[in-house]
C-alpha positions as CSV (number, residue, x, y, z in Angstrom):
1,M,0.0,0.0,0.0
2,P,1.5,3.4,-0.9
3,N,2.5,5.8,1.8
4,L,0.5,8.9,1.3
5,N,2.5,10.8,3.9
6,S,5.7,10.4,1.9
7,T,7.4,13.6,0.5
8,V,7.2,14.2,-3.2
9,N,10.5,15.6,-4.5
10,L,10.0,17.5,-7.8
11,D,13.1,18.4,-9.8
12,I,12.1,21.3,-12.0
13,K,15.2,21.2,-14.1
14,K,14.8,17.4,-14.7
15,L,11.2,17.9,-15.5
16,F,12.0,20.6,-18.0
17,R,14.6,18.5,-19.7
18,W,12.2,15.6,-19.9
19,W,9.6,17.9,-21.4
20,L,12.1,19.1,-24.1
21,R,12.9,15.5,-25.0
22,E,9.2,14.7,-25.4
23,L,8.7,17.7,-27.7
24,D,11.9,17.0,-29.6
25,F,10.3,14.5,-31.9
26,L,7.9,17.2,-33.1
27,V,10.7,19.3,-34.6
28,P,11.5,18.4,-38.2
29,E,14.8,16.5,-38.6
30,K,16.2,19.2,-41.0
31,I,15.6,21.9,-38.4
32,R,17.2,19.8,-35.6
33,L,20.3,19.3,-37.8
34,L,20.3,23.0,-38.6
35,V,20.5,24.2,-35.0
36,N,22.5,21.2,-33.7
37,E,24.6,19.4,-36.2
38,K,26.2,17.1,-33.6
39,Q,23.8,14.2,-33.5
40,A,26.5,11.4,-33.2
41,F,29.2,10.5,-30.8
42,I,32.9,9.4,-30.9
43,I,33.5,7.3,-27.8
44,V,37.2,7.2,-26.8
45,R,38.1,4.3,-24.6
46,P,41.7,4.1,-23.1
47,E,43.5,0.8,-23.5
48,G,46.9,1.1,-21.9
49,R,48.9,3.5,-24.1
50,Q,46.3,3.4,-26.9
51,L,42.8,4.9,-27.5
52,A,40.0,2.8,-29.0
53,L,37.6,5.0,-31.1
54,T,34.0,4.0,-31.7
55,Y,31.5,6.0,-33.8
56,R,27.9,5.8,-32.4
57,H,24.8,7.1,-34.1
58,N,21.2,6.3,-33.4
59,G,22.2,3.5,-31.0
60,V,24.5,1.8,-33.6
61,A,28.2,1.5,-32.7
62,E,30.8,1.4,-35.4
63,P,34.5,0.8,-34.5
64,L,36.8,3.4,-36.1
65,A,40.4,2.8,-35.1
66,I,42.8,2.1,-32.3
67,L,45.3,5.0,-32.1
68,A,48.5,5.3,-30.1
69,R,48.8,8.1,-27.6
70,N,51.7,9.8,-29.5
71,A,52.4,11.7,-32.7
72,S,51.4,8.7,-34.9
73,G,48.0,8.6,-33.2
74,I,47.6,12.4,-33.8
75,A,48.4,11.8,-37.5
76,G,46.0,8.8,-37.6
77,Y,43.1,10.8,-36.2
78,K,43.7,13.6,-38.7
79,A,43.6,11.0,-41.4
80,L,40.3,9.8,-40.1
81,L,38.9,13.3,-40.1
82,D,39.9,13.8,-43.7
83,K,38.5,10.5,-44.7
84,D,35.1,10.6,-42.9
85,D,33.2,13.9,-42.8
86,R,30.8,12.5,-40.1
87,L,33.5,12.7,-37.4
88,A,33.7,16.5,-37.5
89,K,30.0,16.7,-36.6
90,A,30.2,14.2,-33.7
91,D,30.6,14.9,-29.9
92,V,33.6,13.3,-28.2
93,I,33.0,11.2,-25.1
94,L,35.9,9.9,-23.0
95,R,34.8,6.6,-21.4
96,L,37.1,5.4,-18.7
97,T,37.7,1.7,-17.9
98,A,38.2,-0.1,-14.6
99,Q,42.0,0.7,-14.9
100,Q,41.3,4.5,-14.7
101,A,38.2,4.8,-12.5
102,I,36.2,3.2,-9.7
103,Q,32.6,3.2,-8.7
104,K,30.9,2.8,-5.3
105,E,27.4,3.0,-4.0
106,L,26.8,5.2,-0.9
107,V,23.9,5.5,1.5
108,L,23.6,9.0,2.9
109,P,21.0,10.9,5.0
110,A,18.4,12.5,2.9
111,A,19.2,15.8,4.6
112,V,22.4,16.2,2.6
113,K,20.7,15.9,-0.7
114,E,21.0,19.5,-1.5
115,N,24.8,19.5,-0.8
116,L,25.9,16.1,-2.0
117,S,29.2,17.2,-3.6
118,Q,30.3,19.2,-0.5
119,V,29.4,16.4,1.9
120,V,31.1,13.6,-0.2
121,A,34.2,15.8,-0.8
122,Y,34.5,16.4,3.0
123,E,34.3,12.7,3.9
124,L,35.8,11.2,0.7
125,D,38.7,9.6,2.6
126,R,36.1,7.6,4.6
127,Y,34.6,6.1,1.5
128,T,37.7,5.6,-0.6
129,P,41.5,5.5,-0.2
130,F,41.8,8.9,-1.7
131,K,41.4,12.5,-0.5
132,A,39.3,15.0,-2.4
133,E,42.3,16.9,-3.8
134,Q,43.7,13.7,-5.4
135,V,40.7,12.7,-7.5
136,Y,38.0,14.0,-9.8
137,F,34.7,12.6,-8.7
138,A,31.0,12.8,-9.7
139,I,27.8,11.8,-7.9
140,Q,24.7,10.3,-9.5
141,P,21.5,9.8,-7.5
142,L,20.1,6.3,-7.8
143,E,16.4,5.4,-8.2
144,A,16.9,2.3,-6.1
145,K,14.7,1.7,-3.0
146,H,16.1,3.1,0.2
147,E,15.1,3.4,3.8
148,P,13.0,6.4,4.9
149,G,15.2,9.4,5.6
150,Q,18.1,8.0,3.4
151,I,19.1,8.3,-0.2
152,R,21.3,6.1,-2.4
153,V,23.9,7.6,-4.7
154,M,26.6,6.4,-7.0
155,L,30.1,7.7,-6.5
156,V,32.4,7.6,-9.5
157,L,36.0,8.9,-9.3
158,T,39.3,8.8,-11.1
159,P,42.8,10.0,-10.1
160,R,43.5,13.5,-11.3
161,E,46.9,12.5,-12.8
162,T,45.2,9.8,-14.9
163,L,42.5,12.0,-16.3
164,D,44.7,15.0,-16.8
165,A,47.1,12.8,-18.9
166,L,44.3,11.4,-21.0
167,Y,42.8,14.8,-21.5
168,E,46.2,16.2,-22.7
169,D,46.6,13.3,-25.2
170,I,43.1,13.7,-26.5
171,K,43.4,17.4,-26.8
172,A,46.6,17.0,-28.7
173,M,44.7,14.9,-31.3
174,G,42.3,17.8,-31.8
175,M,39.4,16.3,-29.7
176,S,37.6,18.1,-27.0
177,P,35.5,15.8,-24.9
178,L,31.9,16.7,-24.1
179,F,32.0,14.7,-20.9
180,V,33.9,11.9,-19.2
181,D,32.1,8.8,-17.7
182,Y,32.8,5.3,-16.6
183,E,32.1,2.3,-18.7
184,A,30.7,0.3,-15.8
185,A,28.1,3.1,-15.3
186,P,27.8,4.8,-18.7
187,N,25.6,7.8,-19.2
188,D,22.5,7.4,-21.4
189,L,23.5,9.3,-24.6
190,E,19.9,9.9,-25.4
191,Q,19.5,11.7,-22.0
192,R,23.0,13.1,-21.6
193,Y,21.8,16.2,-19.7
194,D,20.8,14.0,-16.8
195,G,24.1,12.2,-16.6
196,Y,27.3,12.9,-14.6
197,N,30.6,14.2,-15.8
198,L,34.0,13.4,-14.3
199,L,35.6,16.2,-16.3
200,P,36.3,19.2,-14.1
201,E,34.6,22.5,-14.9
202,A,37.9,24.1,-16.0
203,L,38.5,21.5,-18.7
204,R,35.0,21.2,-20.1
205,E,34.3,22.4,-23.6
206,K,32.8,25.9,-23.8
207,T,29.8,25.2,-26.0
208,A,28.1,28.0,-27.8
209,N,24.7,28.9,-26.6
210,T,23.4,30.1,-30.0
211,S,22.3,26.8,-31.2
212,R,20.8,25.9,-27.8
213,L,18.9,29.2,-27.7
214,V,17.6,28.7,-31.3
215,Y,16.6,25.2,-30.4
216,S,14.9,26.3,-27.3
217,A,13.2,29.1,-29.2
218,L,11.9,26.6,-31.7
219,I,10.6,24.4,-28.9
220,A,8.9,27.4,-27.3
221,A,7.4,28.5,-30.6
222,L,6.1,24.9,-31.1
223,F,4.6,25.0,-27.7
224,L,2.9,28.3,-28.4
225,L,1.5,26.9,-31.7
226,L,0.2,23.9,-29.8
227,G,-1.4,26.2,-27.3
228,A,-2.9,28.3,-30.1
229,V,-4.3,25.2,-31.7
230,L,-6.0,24.3,-28.4
231,V,-7.0,27.8,-27.4
232,L,-8.0,29.5,-30.6
233,P,-10.9,27.2,-31.5
234,V,-12.3,27.7,-28.0
235,W,-11.8,31.5,-28.3
236,F,-13.6,31.6,-31.7
237,E,-16.4,29.5,-30.3
238,Y,-16.7,31.9,-27.4
239,R,-16.8,34.9,-29.8
240,M,-19.5,33.1,-31.9
241,V,-21.5,32.3,-28.8
242,N,-21.4,36.0,-27.7
243,V,-22.5,37.1,-31.2
244,L,-25.4,34.6,-31.2
245,Q,-26.3,35.7,-27.7
246,E,-26.5,39.3,-28.8
247,K,-28.7,38.4,-31.7
248,I,-30.9,36.3,-29.4
249,D,-31.2,39.2,-26.9
250,A,-32.3,41.5,-29.7
251,I,-34.8,39.0,-31.0
252,E,-36.1,38.4,-27.4
253,K,-36.5,42.1,-27.0
254,E,-38.5,42.4,-30.3
255,A,-40.5,39.3,-29.3
256,K,-41.4,41.0,-26.0
257,D,-42.5,44.2,-27.9
258,V,-44.6,42.1,-30.3
259,K,-46.1,40.2,-27.4
260,A,-47.0,43.5,-25.6
261,L,-48.6,44.8,-28.8
262,Q,-50.4,41.5,-29.2
263,L,-51.8,41.8,-25.7
264,E,-53.0,45.3,-26.5
265,I,-54.6,44.1,-29.7
266,D,-56.3,41.2,-27.9
267,A,-57.6,43.6,-25.2
268,M,-59.0,45.9,-27.9
269,I,-60.6,43.0,-29.6
270,D,-62.2,41.8,-26.4
271,E,-63.5,45.3,-25.7
272,T,-64.8,45.5,-29.2
273,R,-66.5,42.2,-28.9
274,L,-68.1,43.3,-25.6
275,L,-69.4,46.4,-27.3
276,I,-70.7,44.4,-30.3
277,A,-72.3,41.9,-27.9
278,E,-74.0,44.7,-26.0
279,K,-75.1,46.3,-29.2
280,N,-76.4,43.0,-30.6
281,A,-78.1,42.2,-27.3
282,A,-80.7,44.9,-27.9
283,P,-82.4,45.3,-31.3
284,M,-82.6,48.8,-32.9
285,V,-85.7,50.7,-32.1
286,V,-86.1,51.6,-35.8
287,N,-86.1,47.9,-36.7
288,M,-88.8,47.2,-34.1
289,L,-90.9,50.1,-35.3
290,N,-90.5,48.9,-38.9
291,T,-91.6,45.4,-37.9
292,L,-94.6,46.8,-36.0
293,S,-95.6,48.9,-39.0
294,A,-95.4,45.9,-41.2
295,L,-97.5,43.7,-38.8
296,I,-100.1,46.1,-37.6
297,K,-102.9,47.1,-40.0
298,D,-103.8,50.7,-40.8
299,D,-107.0,50.5,-38.6
300,T,-104.8,50.1,-35.5
301,W,-102.7,52.9,-34.1
302,L,-100.4,53.2,-31.2
303,T,-100.3,55.9,-28.6
304,Y,-97.3,54.5,-26.5
305,A,-94.3,52.2,-27.0
306,Q,-91.4,51.5,-24.6
307,Y,-88.6,48.9,-24.9
308,S,-86.6,47.8,-21.8
309,D,-84.6,44.6,-21.0
310,G,-85.8,42.7,-24.0
311,H,-89.4,43.5,-23.5
312,L,-91.5,45.8,-25.7
313,Q,-94.7,47.4,-24.3
314,I,-97.2,49.0,-26.6
315,Q,-100.5,50.8,-26.0
316,G,-103.1,51.9,-28.5
317,E,-106.5,51.4,-30.0
318,S,-107.7,48.7,-32.5
319,P,-111.0,47.4,-33.8
320,A,-110.0,43.9,-32.6
321,A,-107.3,44.1,-29.9
322,S,-107.3,40.3,-29.3
323,A,-106.3,39.7,-32.9
324,L,-103.0,41.6,-32.2
325,I,-101.8,38.8,-29.9
326,G,-101.9,36.3,-32.7
327,I,-100.3,38.7,-35.2
328,L,-97.4,39.4,-32.9
329,E,-96.9,35.7,-32.0
330,D,-96.6,34.8,-35.6
331,S,-93.7,37.2,-36.0
332,E,-90.2,35.8,-35.5
333,L,-89.1,39.1,-33.9
334,F,-91.7,39.0,-31.2
335,A,-92.8,36.2,-28.8
336,N,-94.9,35.6,-25.7
337,A,-97.3,38.4,-26.5
338,R,-99.8,39.1,-23.7
339,F,-102.1,41.8,-22.3
340,V,-100.8,43.5,-19.2
341,S,-104.2,45.2,-18.4
342,P,-107.8,44.5,-19.4
343,V,-109.0,45.6,-22.8
344,T,-111.4,48.6,-22.7
345,Q,-113.6,50.2,-25.2
346,D,-113.4,53.9,-26.1
347,K,-117.0,55.3,-26.1
348,V,-116.1,58.1,-28.5
349,S,-114.3,56.2,-31.2
350,G,-115.7,52.8,-30.5
351,Q,-112.1,51.3,-30.6
352,E,-110.7,48.8,-28.1
353,R,-107.9,50.2,-25.9
354,F,-105.1,47.7,-25.3
355,Q,-101.8,47.4,-23.4
356,I,-99.6,44.5,-24.7
357,T,-96.1,43.3,-23.7
358,V,-94.0,41.1,-26.0
359,D,-90.5,39.6,-25.7
360,V,-88.1,40.8,-28.4
361,N,-85.8,38.3,-30.1
362,S,-82.7,40.4,-30.9
363,T,-81.1,37.7,-33.2
364,V,-83.9,37.9,-35.8
365,A,-83.5,40.3,-38.7
366,P,-86.3,42.9,-38.7
367,M,-89.0,43.2,-41.4
368,S,-89.1,45.9,-44.0
369,P,-92.2,48.0,-44.5
370,N,-93.3,45.7,-47.4
371,G,-93.4,42.7,-45.0
372,R,-90.1,41.0,-46.1
373,R,-87.1,40.1,-44.0
374,K,-84.0,42.2,-44.5
């Protein structure tokens, strides 16, 4: 079960180098060659008073030659350079053997992790037969399991006289080593920035930063392009959504205005319908009078007429008042004709006085004076 209380150590520099290696494959090969021509290695391995040279490219090793550490070796290396153009574009690595270097694994307190070199240099005579001023040494942290509060490191060292002599011989041939390592613990050439280097700072090759800066700029530009590829579509979608939202807001505002107008129109229509209904609920007096004129004969005349709440009340004189009930009942405009007071006879005119009430049907079209429906 993993220990969730353990401390996570994050090496920013190592993380950045890993990130660059992961993005390296995205850079076209021609551009990589343009900013960094040295894509191969010449591995120099001491064998007594001779140097064995091996050309390594893309993981494939090719033996070149075994040269003596004297003037003939210098001439031989120059001949190799003239014969093979690849060698001028390769980095030189000096790889020591068991005769020139030793390796030892150390277990140290985790508290000294930030000052490994100083701590090991101070107590080097405890770990080896040498003192710090007698050797060149390098320390490489190990990924092996260790006890809590401790770290494991690999100590690699070589006598100063041995390395200085080898360096002078190689330099005389025209080679400048990129780094020095030990064949029992070689550096990974594909991840050489994470390796160790036995070569002291004063003897290391002063590499030009131009190509590295250009290469880093290309990687940064590639990263920016990748970011743009991821961000720009989202940004464009965001802009499009904003434009659409503005259009939707404008349409919604117009829709609200239209809805308000529609409500006003509906209210006016309802009021108009109410007015029409009220108007149609009561027939026109002129229509009722025309109908009465058409129904009642000339020998009958009216002295009083009043319409109220769907009822028409008429008074007058007629030779036969009772006949008026039937005449009014036969009309589609009038119904339920009845006398509201007894019929009396006028002694002077001899006519019958009547007072009749009828219900008026407002939905029936009135009659014209000639007796026809309009």
